[in-house]
N, C-alpha and C positions, 0 to 999 in steps of 0.2 A: 403535410408531412414531407416537405420538399428537402432536397439535399443541397446544402449550401457550400461553403468554402471547402476546398479539398486541402488536407495537410499532407504533404509529401514525405515518403520515407527515403532514407539515404542508403538502405541496403536491404537485401533479403534476410529474414530473420525468423526465429521460432517465436511462438506466441508468448513465452515468458519474457523474452528480450523485448518484444513489442509493447507489452504492458508496462515493463520497467522504463522503457524509452519515453512512453507517453507520461508516466508519473514524474519523470525527471523534469518535464516542462513546468510542473507546478513548484519546482524549487526556485527560490530567489536568492540572490547574493546575500551572504552574511547569515544565512539561517543556521540554527542548531536543530538537528533532525535525528530522530531515532528510527532505525530500520528494523522491522520484524524479521523472523526467520522465513526462508523461502523466497519467493519472487521479490519482495521488498529489498533484500540484500543486494539484488542486481541493479538497483536504481543508481548506486554510487558509480557504476561503470558508464553512465550516460550523462554525467554532469559535465558541461562544457568547461574547458580549462580556464576560461576567463572568469568563472564564478568561484568565489571563495565560500565553500560550505563546509561545516563541521558536523560529521556524523557521530552521534553519541551511542554508546553501547553500555548495557547495564552492568557488564562486568568491570567497568571503570576506564573507559577511553572516550575522549572527545577529539575527533579528528581522524576517524578511519577513512581510508581512501578506496580506490578501486580494488577489485580482486587481484592478488599477485599472479604473475605469469607462472605457468607450470614449472616446477623445479626451483622457484624463487620464493617459496613459502617460508615463513619464519615460524618454527614450531611453538615459540613462546608468544606469538602475537595472533590473537583470534578475536572474533566478536562473541556476543553472548550466546549464539547458537553453536560455538565451537569451530566456526569456519574461518580459515586464514584471511587476514586482511592486510592492507598496507596502511601507511600513515601519511597525512599531509603535513606540510610545514606548519609548526605551531601546535601540533598535537600534544595532548597531555594525558597523564594517567592519574587515577585516584581510586580510592576503594569503592566497593559496591554501595555502602551506606551513602557516600557523597553522590554516586550515580543516581540512586533513587531520591535523594534529596532534591536534586535538579529536576527530576520528574514531578515530585510532589509539590514543589514550589511553583510549578507552572512555567518553567523557563524554556521548555521546548517549543520552538516555533511550529513544529510539525512532527507527527509520528505516522509511519506508513506500515500498515498491518495486513497480514493475511487473515482470511476468515473461513469458517465452515458455513456460516449463513450471515447475511445481513439483510435487515428489514427496510421497508420503504420509508420508515420513520428514522432510520439510521442506527437501529439497535444492532449490536454486534455480538455474535456467538463464535468464539474461536478457541476456547480453551480445553473443552472436553466433549467426547461422545460417551454418553452414559453406557456403563458396562465395559468400557475399554480402559486399558491401562494409560496413565498419563504421568509423566515425571514431575509435573507441578504446573501451576497456572502462570508462573513467570511474572513479568511485569505488565502484561497486556491490560489488566483492569485499570491500573493507575495511568498508563500511557493513554489509553482511550479517553479517559475522563479529564486528564490534566493538560494535554497538549492543545496549543492554540488552534491547530487544524489537524484533522485526522483523515488520512487517505486510506482507503481499503483497496487492496489489489488481490484478485482472485480469478480463477476460471469461472465462467458464467454458469456452467453446469457441473454437477458432481460426477462421479464415476458411474453412477447409475443413470445419468442423463437427466437428472432433476435440477430445476433452477435453484441456484444458491442465493438468488435475489428474490426475497419472499415478502409476503404481506406481513406475516408475523413469524418470528423465530420459533422453531420448535426445540432447539437445543438450549441448554442452560446459557444464560447470557453472561457476556463479559462486561458490557456496559450498555446503558439505554441512551438512545438519541445521541450518539457521539460521532458517527460517521458524517463527514462533509462531502466527500467525493468518492465515488466507486468506480474503479477502472478494471474491466474485465477483457478477456480476449475477444469480446463481441461489441463492447459499448463502453462509453463514459457517461455516468449518471450523477447528477448533483442532488443532494438531499437538502430540501428547504422546508420551511413550515408548512407550506401548502402541499407538499408531496414530493415525489421523486421525479426529476426531470431528466429526460433523455437529451443529452447534449451532443454526443458524437457516436457514430458507429464505426467499428474497426473493419477496414476493407478486407475481404470482399462482401461482408454481411450488409444487409439492407435493414431499414427501419422495421419492415415487416418481419424479418428474421428475428430481430432483437425482441420485439413485442411477443412473437410466438414462443420464444425460449424463456420468457420472464414471467414468473408467478406474480410478482409485485405489479401494482398498477403504475404505469408510466405516463407522465404528462409531457406534452410536447409544446414548445413555445418558439415560434419562428422556425428558421431553417436548422436542420440537424447536419453538422459537419461530418465529413468523412476523414478518418485518420488512416493514413496509408503506412 
């Protein structure tokens, strides 16, 4: 369980920004990507300017950019979660039916989702806690099943200190065996047929810290990198 290559940080940041910054490293030039509500929306803020990436929103936008500066928000321009966005050159607008047709046709290169739980098999639960009000399931079920790659961004533990990375999901599922990569404030884990591999730990945590905080069984193959 040795520590290998160290990935350096460029600045001091909170855990949400750190998760989003790591997720942005998975983004490749020319991708069409959907960002879920919460931490995933911050990924757009960490895309290098030399990369041409189009972010897709279910309310009918392809080409959302970083969050606007305070005071520069456009009240008529928001993502599917209702949060203000900017546009990149070449952005386009269309109706929600077309937005969902893009999803259902499998045209998204990646979707980046938040979760309530994710299992070691890649099962995702993120749309409802039984007994609590929910405005609707949104597009998560289709996004998780149809995108070519699915990233999960989440805190490692819930508010009660319980692992959100579990052997089997207890909450109603959004999609089965759909997550490819899980990025938390403690670790980066890859879902493969053989199981859940620990690929990186987030500084200042150690491999032992991550194993101790994770309900799911973690597999280790070679050196585990440190992400700073």
